C-alpha positions as CSV (number, residue, x, y, z in Angstrom):
1,X,22.8,7.1,-17.3
2,X,20.6,10.2,-16.7
3,X,17.2,10.2,-18.3
4,X,15.4,13.3,-19.7
5,X,12.2,12.5,-18.0
6,X,11.9,11.6,-14.3
7,X,8.8,10.7,-12.3
8,X,9.2,10.9,-8.6
9,X,6.9,9.4,-6.0
10,X,6.6,10.7,-2.4
11,X,5.7,8.6,0.6
12,X,2.2,10.2,0.8
13,X,1.3,9.0,-2.8
14,X,2.0,12.2,-4.7
15,X,3.9,12.2,-8.0
16,X,6.0,14.8,-9.7
17,X,7.1,15.0,-13.4
18,X,10.5,16.6,-14.3
19,X,11.6,17.1,-17.8
20,X,15.2,18.1,-18.5
21,X,15.7,18.6,-14.8
22,X,12.9,21.1,-14.4
23,X,9.6,20.6,-12.5
24,X,6.7,20.3,-14.9
25,X,3.7,19.0,-12.9
26,X,2.6,17.1,-9.8
27,X,-0.5,15.6,-8.3
28,X,-2.0,12.8,-6.4
29,X,-1.7,10.7,-9.6
30,X,-0.4,12.4,-12.7
31,X,-3.0,12.9,-15.3
32,X,-5.8,12.8,-12.8
33,X,-5.9,9.0,-12.9
34,X,-5.2,8.5,-16.6
35,X,-1.4,8.3,-16.4
36,X,-1.0,6.5,-19.7
37,X,-2.8,9.2,-21.7
38,X,-1.1,11.9,-19.7
39,X,2.4,10.6,-20.5
40,X,1.5,10.1,-24.1
41,X,0.4,13.7,-24.4
42,X,3.6,14.9,-22.6
43,X,5.8,12.8,-24.9
44,X,4.2,14.5,-27.9
45,X,4.6,18.0,-26.3
46,X,8.2,17.5,-25.2
47,X,9.4,15.0,-27.8
48,X,10.6,12.1,-25.6
49,X,10.4,8.3,-25.9
50,X,9.6,5.7,-23.2
51,X,13.4,4.9,-23.1
52,X,13.9,8.5,-21.9
53,X,11.8,8.0,-18.8
54,X,12.9,6.9,-15.3
55,X,10.7,6.4,-12.2
56,X,12.0,6.7,-8.7
57,X,10.7,6.9,-5.1
58,X,12.1,9.8,-3.1
59,X,14.7,8.8,-0.6
60,X,13.7,9.4,3.1
61,X,15.9,12.4,3.3
62,X,14.4,14.0,0.1
63,X,10.9,13.1,1.2
64,X,11.5,15.1,4.4
65,X,12.7,18.0,2.3
66,X,9.6,17.9,0.2
67,X,7.4,17.7,3.3
68,X,9.3,20.7,4.8
69,X,9.0,22.7,1.6
70,X,5.3,21.8,1.2
71,X,5.7,20.7,-2.5
72,X,8.1,19.1,-4.8
73,X,11.3,21.0,-5.5
74,X,11.7,23.2,-8.6
75,X,14.8,21.5,-10.0
76,X,16.1,17.9,-9.8
77,X,19.5,19.4,-8.8
78,X,17.9,20.6,-5.6
79,X,17.5,17.0,-4.3
80,X,20.2,15.3,-2.3
81,X,20.0,12.0,-4.3
82,X,20.9,12.2,-8.0
83,X,17.7,11.0,-9.7
């Protein structure tokens, strides 16, 4: 089942947040180290629950695409793997 909110991890430790398939934010630790508070604020802003969230590591192929692109992709649909 597809989730509304996806957190992706790259091999180099960066994280990206996607909401409804669209890129929202990224960083070397979402929320500048306070991920719990960050996700709580995002859940209030975008009206989602913990059951709407899925966490994935990028596949090797998608990780290479992100490295080549220089950042996370704009849409989840742009990735090879269906996160």
